[in-house]
Structures are given as C-alpha cells and as structure tokens.
C-alpha positions as CSV (number, residue, x, y, z in Angstrom):
1,M,32.7,-5.6,20.0
2,I,36.4,-6.2,19.6
3,M,37.4,-6.9,16.2
4,S,40.7,-8.6,15.3
5,Q,42.8,-6.9,12.6
6,V,43.9,-9.0,9.6
7,T,46.2,-8.2,6.7
8,L,45.7,-9.1,3.3
9,C,47.5,-8.4,-0.1
10,N,46.5,-5.3,-2.0
11,Y,45.3,-5.7,-5.6
12,S,46.7,-3.7,-8.4
13,S,44.9,-0.4,-9.1
14,N,45.4,-0.8,-12.8
15,D,43.7,-4.2,-12.9
16,N,39.9,-4.4,-12.8
17,N,38.6,-7.4,-10.9
18,N,41.6,-9.3,-11.8
19,N,42.9,-11.4,-8.7
20,D,45.9,-12.8,-10.5
21,N,47.9,-9.7,-10.5
22,V,48.8,-9.0,-7.0
23,S,51.3,-6.3,-5.9
24,E,53.3,-7.8,-3.1
25,D,55.4,-4.8,-2.4
26,S,52.6,-2.4,-1.7
27,H,51.6,-1.9,1.8
28,P,48.7,-4.2,2.7
29,P,45.6,-2.6,3.9
30,T,43.7,-3.3,7.1
31,I,40.5,-5.0,7.2
32,Y,38.4,-6.4,9.9
33,R,37.3,-10.0,10.8
34,C,33.5,-9.4,10.8
35,R,30.6,-9.5,8.6
36,A,31.4,-8.2,5.2
37,P,29.1,-5.6,3.7
38,I,27.2,-6.9,0.7
39,A,25.4,-5.4,-2.1
40,S,21.7,-5.1,-1.7
41,L,19.9,-7.9,-3.6
42,D,17.1,-5.4,-4.5
43,C,19.7,-3.2,-6.1
44,M,21.3,-6.0,-8.0
45,E,18.0,-7.0,-9.5
46,E,17.4,-3.6,-10.8
47,F,20.8,-3.4,-12.3
48,S,20.8,-6.8,-13.9
49,A,17.1,-6.9,-14.9
50,G,17.0,-5.6,-18.5
51,S,19.0,-4.2,-21.5
52,G,17.8,-0.6,-21.0
53,L,20.2,-0.1,-18.0
54,S,23.0,-1.9,-19.7
55,G,22.6,0.6,-22.4
56,L,22.9,3.5,-20.2
57,A,26.0,1.9,-18.6
58,D,27.7,1.8,-21.9
59,R,26.9,5.5,-22.5
60,A,28.5,6.1,-19.2
61,A,31.6,4.2,-20.2
62,D,31.8,6.2,-23.3
63,G,31.8,9.5,-21.5
64,G,28.1,10.3,-21.5
65,G,28.6,11.8,-17.8
66,L,25.8,9.6,-16.4
67,T,26.1,9.5,-12.5
68,K,25.6,6.2,-10.5
69,E,22.4,7.8,-9.1
70,Q,21.1,8.4,-12.7
71,L,21.7,4.9,-13.6
72,L,20.0,3.7,-10.6
73,L,16.9,5.9,-11.2
74,A,16.8,5.2,-14.9
75,G,15.6,1.6,-14.2
76,L,14.6,-0.4,-17.3
77,T,14.2,2.6,-19.6
78,H,15.8,3.4,-22.9
79,S,15.0,7.1,-22.4
80,A,17.5,9.8,-21.5
81,P,18.0,9.9,-17.5
82,T,16.7,13.4,-17.6
83,A,13.1,11.8,-17.2
84,P,13.9,8.8,-14.9
85,L,10.3,8.1,-14.2
86,Q,9.4,7.2,-17.8
87,L,9.1,3.4,-17.4
88,N,9.3,1.2,-20.5
89,R,5.9,-0.6,-21.0
90,T,7.6,-3.5,-22.7
91,A,9.9,-4.3,-19.8
92,N,9.4,-7.8,-18.2
93,V,10.3,-6.6,-14.8
94,T,9.0,-3.5,-13.1
95,P,11.6,-1.5,-11.3
96,G,11.2,-1.3,-7.6
97,L,8.5,-4.0,-7.5
98,R,9.2,-6.4,-4.6
99,Y,7.5,-9.3,-3.1
100,R,7.0,-9.6,0.7
101,N,5.5,-11.9,3.3
102,L,2.0,-10.8,4.3
103,G,2.3,-10.5,8.0
104,K,4.2,-13.3,9.4
105,S,2.5,-15.8,7.1
106,G,4.1,-17.5,4.1
107,L,1.8,-15.7,1.6
108,R,4.1,-13.6,-0.7
109,V,2.5,-10.4,-2.3
110,S,3.7,-7.8,-4.4
111,N,4.6,-4.5,-2.5
112,I,1.8,-2.8,-4.6
113,G,-1.5,-4.4,-5.1
114,L,-4.7,-3.4,-7.2
115,G,-7.6,-2.0,-5.4
116,T,-10.6,-2.6,-7.6
117,W,-12.8,0.2,-6.0
118,P,-12.3,2.8,-8.9
119,T,-11.6,0.1,-11.5
120,F,-15.0,-1.3,-11.5
121,S,-16.8,2.0,-10.7
122,P,-20.0,2.7,-12.8
123,N,-18.1,5.1,-15.3
124,V,-15.6,2.2,-16.2
125,T,-16.7,-0.3,-18.8
126,E,-15.7,-3.9,-18.4
127,E,-13.4,-3.8,-21.5
128,Q,-11.4,-0.8,-19.8
129,A,-11.5,-2.8,-16.5
130,E,-9.8,-5.8,-18.2
131,Q,-7.1,-3.6,-19.6
132,I,-6.2,-2.2,-16.3
133,I,-6.2,-5.9,-14.7
134,V,-3.9,-7.1,-17.7
135,L,-1.5,-4.0,-17.1
136,A,-1.3,-4.9,-13.4
137,V,-0.6,-8.5,-14.2
138,E,2.0,-7.8,-16.7
139,S,3.6,-5.4,-14.3
140,G,4.2,-8.0,-11.7
141,I,1.2,-7.1,-9.5
142,N,-0.3,-10.3,-8.0
143,A,-2.8,-8.8,-5.3
144,F,-6.2,-7.9,-6.1
145,D,-8.5,-6.4,-3.4
146,L,-12.2,-6.3,-3.6
147,S,-14.7,-4.2,-1.5
148,E,-18.4,-4.7,-1.5
149,A,-18.6,-1.6,0.4
150,H,-17.5,0.8,-2.3
151,S,-18.1,-1.2,-5.6
152,G,-20.8,-3.7,-4.7
153,T,-20.8,-7.1,-5.9
154,R,-20.1,-6.0,-9.6
155,A,-16.4,-6.1,-8.8
156,E,-16.4,-9.8,-7.9
157,V,-18.5,-10.9,-10.9
158,E,-16.5,-8.9,-13.4
159,L,-13.1,-9.9,-12.0
160,G,-14.4,-13.4,-11.9
161,R,-15.1,-13.3,-15.6
162,I,-11.8,-11.6,-16.4
163,L,-9.8,-14.2,-14.6
164,T,-11.8,-17.2,-16.4
165,R,-11.3,-15.5,-19.7
166,R,-7.7,-14.9,-19.4
167,G,-6.9,-18.4,-18.0
168,W,-4.2,-17.3,-15.6
169,K,-2.8,-19.9,-13.4
170,R,-4.4,-19.8,-9.9
171,T,-1.1,-19.8,-8.3
172,T,-0.1,-16.6,-9.8
173,F,-2.5,-14.2,-8.4
174,I,-4.1,-13.6,-5.0
175,V,-7.6,-12.3,-4.4
176,T,-8.6,-10.5,-1.2
177,T,-12.5,-9.7,-0.6
178,K,-14.3,-8.3,2.3
179,I,-17.2,-9.4,4.5
180,Y,-19.2,-6.1,4.7
181,W,-21.9,-5.3,6.8
182,S,-24.0,-2.1,7.8
183,T,-27.3,-1.2,9.1
184,R,-28.3,-0.5,5.5
185,S,-27.4,-4.1,4.2
186,E,-29.8,-7.0,4.4
187,E,-27.4,-9.1,6.6
188,R,-26.4,-7.4,10.0
189,G,-23.3,-8.1,12.0
190,L,-20.7,-10.7,11.9
191,S,-22.8,-13.8,12.7
192,R,-21.7,-17.2,11.9
193,K,-24.6,-17.3,9.3
194,H,-23.4,-14.1,7.7
195,I,-20.0,-15.0,7.4
196,I,-20.4,-18.5,5.8
197,E,-23.0,-17.1,3.4
198,S,-21.0,-14.2,2.4
199,V,-17.9,-16.5,1.7
200,K,-20.0,-18.9,-0.3
201,A,-21.6,-16.0,-2.3
202,S,-18.1,-14.5,-3.1
203,L,-16.8,-17.9,-4.3
204,S,-19.9,-18.2,-6.8
205,R,-19.5,-14.6,-8.0
206,L,-15.7,-15.0,-8.6
207,Q,-15.9,-18.5,-10.1
208,L,-13.0,-19.5,-7.8
209,S,-12.5,-22.7,-5.7
210,Y,-11.1,-20.7,-2.9
211,I,-10.3,-17.1,-1.8
212,D,-6.8,-16.2,-0.8
213,V,-7.6,-13.6,2.0
214,V,-11.1,-12.8,3.4
215,I,-11.0,-9.5,5.3
216,V,-13.6,-8.7,7.8
217,H,-14.6,-5.1,7.2
218,K,-15.4,-3.4,10.4
219,A,-15.8,-5.3,13.9
220,D,-19.2,-5.9,15.2
221,P,-19.5,-5.0,18.9
222,M,-22.9,-6.7,19.0
223,C,-21.4,-10.1,18.1
224,P,-19.2,-12.2,20.4
225,M,-15.6,-12.3,19.3
226,E,-15.5,-16.0,19.8
227,E,-18.3,-16.5,17.2
228,V,-16.3,-14.4,14.6
229,V,-13.1,-16.3,15.1
230,R,-14.7,-19.7,15.1
231,A,-16.7,-19.0,11.8
232,M,-13.5,-17.8,10.1
233,N,-11.7,-20.9,11.3
234,Y,-14.6,-22.9,10.0
235,V,-14.5,-21.4,6.5
236,I,-10.6,-21.9,6.4
237,N,-10.9,-25.6,7.4
238,Q,-13.5,-26.1,4.6
239,G,-10.8,-25.1,2.2
240,W,-13.0,-22.1,0.9
241,V,-10.6,-19.4,2.3
242,M,-6.7,-19.7,3.0
243,Y,-6.2,-16.6,5.4
244,W,-8.3,-13.9,7.1
245,G,-7.6,-10.4,8.1
246,T,-9.3,-7.1,9.3
247,A,-10.1,-3.7,8.0
248,R,-10.9,-0.8,10.2
249,W,-10.3,-2.6,13.4
250,S,-8.7,-0.8,16.4
251,P,-5.5,-2.4,17.7
252,V,-7.5,-3.4,20.9
253,E,-10.1,-5.3,18.6
254,I,-7.2,-6.9,16.7
255,M,-5.5,-8.1,20.0
256,E,-8.8,-9.3,21.3
257,A,-9.4,-11.6,18.1
258,Y,-5.8,-12.9,18.4
259,T,-6.4,-13.8,22.1
260,N,-9.7,-15.6,21.3
261,C,-7.9,-17.4,18.5
262,R,-5.2,-18.7,20.7
263,Q,-7.7,-19.6,23.3
264,F,-10.0,-21.7,21.0
265,N,-7.1,-22.9,18.8
266,C,-8.3,-21.1,15.7
267,V,-6.4,-19.5,12.8
268,T,-5.3,-16.1,13.7
269,P,-5.7,-12.9,11.3
270,I,-2.5,-12.1,9.3
271,V,-3.3,-8.7,7.9
272,E,-5.0,-5.3,8.9
273,Q,-6.1,-3.0,6.0
274,A,-5.9,0.7,7.1
275,E,-5.7,4.1,5.6
276,Y,-2.0,5.6,5.5
277,H,-0.9,8.7,3.9
278,L,0.8,11.9,4.6
279,F,-1.8,13.1,6.8
280,C,-3.0,9.9,8.5
281,R,-0.2,8.3,10.1
282,E,-0.8,7.5,13.8
283,K,-2.4,4.0,13.7
284,T,0.2,2.8,11.0
285,E,3.2,4.3,12.5
286,L,2.7,3.7,16.3
287,H,0.4,0.7,16.6
288,M,0.8,-1.6,13.5
289,P,4.5,-2.2,14.0
290,E,3.8,-3.4,17.5
291,L,1.1,-5.7,16.4
292,Y,3.4,-7.0,13.7
293,N,6.2,-7.9,16.3
294,K,4.0,-9.3,18.9
295,I,1.3,-11.3,16.9
296,G,2.4,-11.2,13.3
297,V,-0.2,-9.0,11.9
298,G,0.9,-7.4,8.7
299,L,-0.3,-4.1,7.0
300,M,-2.1,-3.7,3.8
301,A,-2.4,0.2,3.4
302,W,-4.4,2.4,1.1
303,S,-5.1,6.2,0.5
304,P,-7.3,8.2,-1.5
305,I,-4.4,9.5,-3.5
306,S,-3.0,6.0,-4.0
307,M,-6.4,4.7,-5.1
308,G,-6.3,7.3,-7.9
309,L,-9.2,9.3,-6.9
310,S,-7.7,12.6,-7.5
311,Q,-8.7,14.4,-10.8
312,S,-6.4,17.4,-10.7
313,K,-2.7,18.0,-10.2
314,D,-2.8,21.0,-8.1
315,D,-3.7,21.6,-4.4
316,S,-7.2,20.6,-5.1
317,T,-6.2,17.3,-3.6
318,I,-6.8,18.8,-0.1
319,Q,-10.1,17.2,0.4
320,L,-8.6,13.6,-0.2
321,F,-6.5,14.1,2.7
322,S,-9.3,15.8,4.9
323,R,-11.0,14.1,7.7
324,A,-13.8,15.3,9.8
325,S,-12.1,14.2,12.9
326,F,-9.4,11.6,13.8
327,R,-10.5,11.3,17.3
328,N,-12.9,8.4,16.4
329,K,-10.9,6.6,13.9
330,Y,-10.5,3.6,16.0
331,S,-14.2,3.3,17.1
332,S,-16.3,0.5,16.0
333,F,-19.3,0.7,13.7
334,S,-22.3,0.8,16.0
335,W,-25.9,0.0,14.9
336,T,-27.2,2.4,17.4
337,E,-25.0,5.3,16.2
338,D,-25.8,4.6,12.6
339,E,-29.6,4.2,13.0
340,T,-29.9,7.5,15.1
341,A,-27.7,9.4,12.7
342,A,-29.3,12.5,11.1
343,A,-31.0,12.0,7.7
344,N,-29.3,15.0,6.3
345,K,-25.9,13.3,6.5
346,E,-27.0,11.1,3.6
347,V,-24.8,12.2,0.6
348,S,-25.9,12.0,-3.1
349,Q,-23.3,9.9,-4.9
350,S,-23.7,11.9,-7.9
351,K,-22.4,15.2,-6.8
352,P,-18.8,16.1,-6.9
353,I,-16.9,17.5,-3.7
354,E,-16.4,21.0,-4.0
355,C,-13.0,22.4,-2.4
356,N,-12.7,25.5,-0.3
357,H,-9.8,26.6,-2.1
358,P,-10.5,29.1,-4.9
359,N,-10.5,28.1,-8.6
360,V,-11.0,24.4,-7.6
361,L,-14.1,22.8,-8.8
362,H,-13.6,19.1,-8.6
363,C,-11.4,17.0,-6.2
364,V,-13.1,13.6,-6.4
365,T,-15.5,11.9,-8.8
366,L,-18.2,10.8,-6.4
367,Q,-19.9,8.2,-8.6
368,G,-19.8,5.5,-6.1
369,Y,-17.6,7.6,-3.5
370,G,-20.2,9.3,-1.5
371,W,-18.3,8.2,1.7
372,M,-15.6,10.4,0.9
373,K,-18.0,13.6,1.6
374,E,-17.6,12.9,5.3
375,R,-13.9,13.9,5.2
376,S,-14.6,17.7,4.8
377,Q,-12.5,20.0,7.2
378,P,-13.3,23.3,8.7
379,A,-12.0,26.5,6.6
380,E,-9.1,27.0,8.8
381,E,-8.0,23.3,8.7
382,S,-8.4,23.3,5.0
383,R,-6.2,26.5,4.7
384,K,-3.4,24.8,6.8
385,Y,-3.5,21.6,4.6
386,S,-3.6,23.5,1.6
387,E,-0.5,25.3,2.4
388,R,1.4,22.0,3.2
389,I,0.2,20.6,-0.1
390,R,1.4,23.5,-2.0
391,E,4.8,23.0,-0.5
392,L,4.6,19.2,-1.2
393,N,3.9,20.0,-4.7
394,S,6.9,22.1,-5.1
395,L,9.1,19.4,-3.7
396,A,7.4,16.9,-6.1
397,E,8.1,19.2,-8.9
398,R,11.8,19.4,-7.9
399,L,12.0,15.6,-7.9
400,G,10.4,15.5,-11.2
401,C,7.1,13.7,-10.3
402,S,3.6,14.2,-9.3
403,L,2.1,14.5,-5.8
404,A,0.5,11.2,-6.1
405,Q,3.7,9.5,-7.1
406,L,5.4,11.2,-4.1
407,T,2.8,10.0,-1.8
408,I,2.9,6.4,-3.1
409,A,6.8,6.4,-2.9
410,W,6.8,8.0,0.7
411,T,4.2,5.4,1.8
412,L,6.3,2.5,0.5
413,K,9.3,3.9,2.4
414,N,7.7,2.6,5.6
415,E,8.9,-0.8,6.1
416,S,5.7,-1.7,8.1
417,V,3.6,-1.5,4.7
418,Q,3.9,-4.9,3.1
419,C,1.4,-4.0,0.4
420,L,-0.1,-0.7,-0.9
421,L,-3.2,-0.7,-2.8
422,L,-3.2,1.3,-5.9
423,G,-6.4,2.1,-7.8
424,A,-7.2,3.5,-11.3
425,S,-10.0,4.0,-13.6
426,N,-7.9,3.9,-16.7
427,V,-4.7,2.2,-17.8
428,D,-2.6,5.6,-18.0
429,Q,-3.6,6.3,-14.3
430,L,-2.3,3.0,-13.2
431,Y,0.7,3.1,-15.3
432,E,1.6,6.6,-13.7
433,S,1.1,5.0,-10.2
434,I,3.4,2.3,-10.9
435,Q,6.2,4.5,-11.9
436,A,6.4,5.9,-8.5
437,L,8.4,2.8,-7.5
438,Q,11.5,4.3,-9.3
439,L,11.1,7.3,-6.9
440,I,11.9,5.5,-3.8
441,P,15.6,5.5,-4.0
442,K,15.4,9.4,-4.4
443,L,13.8,9.6,-0.8
444,N,16.9,9.7,1.0
445,V,17.3,10.7,4.8
446,S,17.6,14.5,3.9
447,M,14.6,14.3,1.5
448,V,12.5,12.6,4.2
449,Q,13.4,15.2,6.6
450,D,12.3,17.8,4.3
451,I,9.0,16.2,4.0
452,E,8.6,15.9,7.8
453,K,9.4,19.7,8.1
454,I,6.5,20.4,5.8
455,L,4.0,18.1,7.5
456,E,4.9,18.7,11.1
457,N,2.7,15.8,12.0
458,K,5.0,13.0,13.0
459,P,3.1,10.8,15.5
460,T,4.7,10.3,18.9
461,R,3.6,8.3,21.9
462,P,2.3,10.2,24.9
463,P,5.0,10.2,27.9
464,M,4.8,7.6,30.5
465,V,3.0,8.7,33.5
466,S,4.2,7.4,36.9
467,T,1.6,6.3,39.4
468,L,4.0,7.4,42.1
469,A,3.9,10.9,40.8
470,L,0.2,11.0,41.0
471,R,0.1,10.3,44.6
C-alpha cells in the first residue's frame, strides 16, 4: 500500500496537550495519510476506572519512580505496586473484566463465568454458596453455569432460591444449564421427550421464566440428530430457552447439528463447552476457531484448575492435568461402551486422589468429583508432567502469582475463549481466581514463548497428503 506523505506543524515540546502554542519555525514532521493508531479501549477503561489508579499516578508525578507497566498492573488497588495482584474488594469495576458476544450471537457474557460445580458441592453450605454468588455478581460476573452431571439438581434449586431472595433483575444475569443423560440416569438419550421434560424441570427448580442457554451434555449416537435439533428449536420457540449449545461434542457432531439446523430451519447452536488448559489444547486451538469462523459457534472453556479443584500450591496439581488418554477425547458417549464397562472402574466419591509424586497426599477433594479419578497417568507420564509443572510454578513465582492464576490468565490470553468458567468452594478461592485477570497484561510475547518452551505441546495440524504422491 502506497501512503502519501503529509506535513503538519509540530507542537512545542514544552507545552503539554496545548494546541495553541505552535512552533512555526520548527521542521515539520512527516506523518502518513492512513488509519491513525488509537489507544486500546480496554486499556483506557482500566486507567479511568477508579481512584486507586489515579492515586498511583499522583505518586508517579511526585517522583515515586513508578513505571507505566506498574501503573497498568496496579489496577484499582490502593496498595503498593509491589503486589499488583491485590485487588481492592470495594472497587466497582474489576480490572480486566470484559464482556464478549457468545459465539456470533448477540448475547453478551463476561469473559469469566462462575461454574457452580464446586460451589454447590456437599461440603459447602447454602450460606457459603450465597456469599460466593454475591461476590461474583459484585465483581461483574454475569454468567452462571450449572451441571447436573457433577452437582445434581441441588445446584439449580439453591441458585433459584438465591436469585429469588436477592431480587436481582433478570436482565442482569445469564444462566446456563445442561441436559444431561447417561446409562445410569432414569432418562436415556436425547429424545424429544427427555429434552422437553428436562427443560421444564430446570425451569421449575430455578424458579425462572426462561433459561438463557441450555447446553446438551454429550451427543447421543442412538438418537437422530434431526430429532435433537427440532426439540431444541421447539423449546426455544416456546420461550422457555433463549439459546442452546453443546458440551463434549466433537467438531464433526457440531457440524452435523449445524447442517441439520440449516436444513430444517431450526435455531443453530451458539457455543461449545470444552476443557482447555495448559495440557489439553488440541480441540480448542485447532478446531474451535474454525467452527467459530465457519458457523459461529463460540467457546466456553473450563479446566480443573480454573474450577478451583486444587487444594495445594505445589506440583501436586499434576493429577488435575492428567488424562488417561487423549485419543478418545472426541468420541461420543455410547450406551454399549458404558454398560459393558468393568465394575471395578466404579470410583468411590469419598476418597481423595493420591498423587504419584512423593510427599503429596491430596490433589482433589473427591466429594462429588469421582469422575476425576479416570484422569490418572502412568508413572512415566506423571513424572514428565510433574517436571513441567515445577517449571511453571517457578515461572509463576517470578510473576508474583500462583499456578492457578497463571493458568487462568494463559487461558484468557486465547482470543477464541469467550468465557472461562471459574469455580470456588469459598469466597477467598473465587477472589484469588478473579485476581488473575490483572495478570493478563504481563503475559507478553516473550513470556508466552517461555511457557511454550516449558510445555512443548503446541498442537499442529498434520501435513497435507497429496493423493498424487500416493499413486
């Protein structure tokens, strides 16, 4: 592109933002007739949000020696910049909190949401759960995700009570719940009957007139896709649901659902809920951006660390990242596979996971999280992951944060993630996770490259194979 050069007058260097004093004798600079660079609106919001930052700016003007980076990372805090992640709880605006469209729909959600699986676990009282919900709302979080698979129907009942008791306007929060099924549940599959009955039951438990997003948890290979999309379109037309999405669906299954929606003139899904963290990256980084660009399906991510399932701050978090195998991560839940599974694979939900690493006793509290047991790794794989997590811990210490905060910030650095689900079993845990938003500006290019060198697991597409070369 050829840009024409234009000359303008140069302002006096002794005058700050005063356009009246112009030095006509000075040599005019050369600028270009093209789009002018503008300040980031996100950055401007952080600088103009509160009085704590203006106080730091005054200190810098008085010769306090604060750099621009320290001012940015200080956010809305009145503390010294040596602890940039200490967020002021009385702040009206949470530094780093943004609102994004979910997929290519018009629904605006906060870039962090509250996953209520740990919040409504058996070891958390209703009063504690209400405190967590209130902190989330006061921090600007407007998305609340429910899952019958992990917390049962208790989450919907108690969240409905809290929302009714608090009297918040319905337009200020977004509730996503799931249609869950398994061979152990009373209702099997994703039949029209099961979908409609599940939506009605969720509305009754939540005491709401409608649900913002209903997510279909796992695809059903035994049910025609046409029946699924027609049933979801029906509950939307009835006004019971605004949008629908998927969870644990493969890209092929999502594309099949989209094709059927277009064929039968039904409402298309807007979001896929997927696991995404430092050691689970392929689906989110390779396939979800393509689905977003082609059919407008967004991403709501979660991870064991972001859900607050870790109890310790050392490398005992290895089991949270462990997976038995990634080879079947896209496979659908099959009745036959589940019914023929060995009985010894049933896991007691009262036992803690024991890590392979010495001096580590507990990684996850398994009261209601027995499904995490399946993620155990062989000893050799655990050793490799443990070494990487030690290096990540060292990197987090240099940044002045915890490994959980580093994981949350690294996940939100991916533009494909429209909403990251956080979880907590107490107020302090959620508060610490929200502070990770202030860490995002520190993850510059060099820092991200350091993380990639530690992980060595950046997903890449396989090379294209020419059919001519195979002849």
